[in-house]
C-alpha positions in Angstrom: 9.4 15.6 -0.8 12.7 13.7 -1.4 15.3 15.7 -3.2 16.7 12.5 -5.1 20.2 12.4 -6.1 20.8 12.2 -9.7 21.5 8.4 -9.9 19.2 5.6 -10.6 19.6 4.1 -7.1 16.7 5.9 -5.3 14.3 3.2 -4.9 10.6 3.6 -4.0 9.7 2.9 -0.7 8.6 -0.6 -0.3 6.2 0.1 2.5 3.9 2.4 0.5 0.6 0.9 0.4 -2.3 2.1 -1.9 -5.5 3.3 -0.6 -8.2 0.6 0.1 -10.3 0.2 -3.0 -7.4 1.1 -5.5 -7.5 -0.8 -8.9 -4.6 0.9 -10.7 -1.6 3.0 -9.7 -0.3 5.8 -12.1 3.1 7.4 -11.8 3.1 11.0 -12.9 5.9 13.2 -13.8 5.6 16.7 -13.4 7.6 19.4 -15.5 8.6 22.3 -13.2 5.4 22.3 -11.1 4.8 25.4 -9.0 5.8 23.8 -5.8 9.2 22.9 -7.2 9.9 25.3 -10.3 13.4 24.3 -10.9 13.0 20.6 -11.5 10.9 17.8 -11.9 8.6 15.8 -9.7 7.2 12.0 -9.5 4.2 11.1 -7.7 1.8 8.1 -7.7 -1.7 8.6 -8.4 -4.1 5.9 -7.2 -7.1 5.1 -9.2 -10.1 3.8 -6.8 -13.0 1.6 -7.8 -15.1 4.5 -8.1 -12.9 6.4 -10.4 -11.7 8.6 -7.8 -7.8 9.6 -7.9 -5.9 10.0 -4.8 -2.3 11.5 -5.0 0.2 9.9 -2.8 1.8 12.5 -0.5 5.2 11.1 -1.0 6.9 12.5 -4.0 10.6 12.5 -5.6 12.2 15.6 -7.0 15.2 15.8 -9.3 16.5 18.7 -11.9 17.2 15.8 -14.1 14.1 14.1 -16.0 16.1 10.9 -16.7 16.5 10.3 -13.0 12.9 10.3 -12.1 12.2 8.0 -15.3 14.5 5.5 -13.8 12.7 5.5 -10.4 9.4 4.5 -12.2 8.6 0.8 -11.5 9.9 -1.4 -14.3 7.4 -2.8 -16.8 5.3 0.3 -17.2 4.5 2.3 -20.5 5.0 6.0 -20.8 1.8 7.8 -21.9 2.4 11.4 -23.1 0.2 13.9 -21.6 -3.4 14.4 -22.9 -4.3 17.9 -24.0 -6.8 18.4 -21.1 -4.3 17.5 -18.4 -3.0 20.0 -16.0 -0.2 21.9 -17.8 2.6 20.5 -15.3 2.0 17.2 -16.1 4.8 15.8 -18.4 3.9 12.2 -18.9 2.1 9.4 -17.0 3.1 5.9 -16.5 1.0 3.0 -16.5 
């Protein structure tokens, strides 16, 4: 887990490759999850052809929500959480 500085200059690693068979990548921001109760966490979730979801083991942490929003790849749309999402999920970016 990377503790991000509160600047928009923390890039996503370019060498990250989604698992084979990935058809879509979602970026999920978690609100004070149990593994980092003092801040927010950004993780990629890879959707496979068979509708499986693989959560990337790389993640970014910040006490500032806007910092993580600036790390999300450009051009994506912010979806608020759905009622049946894990309570720690704040938003999903597609």
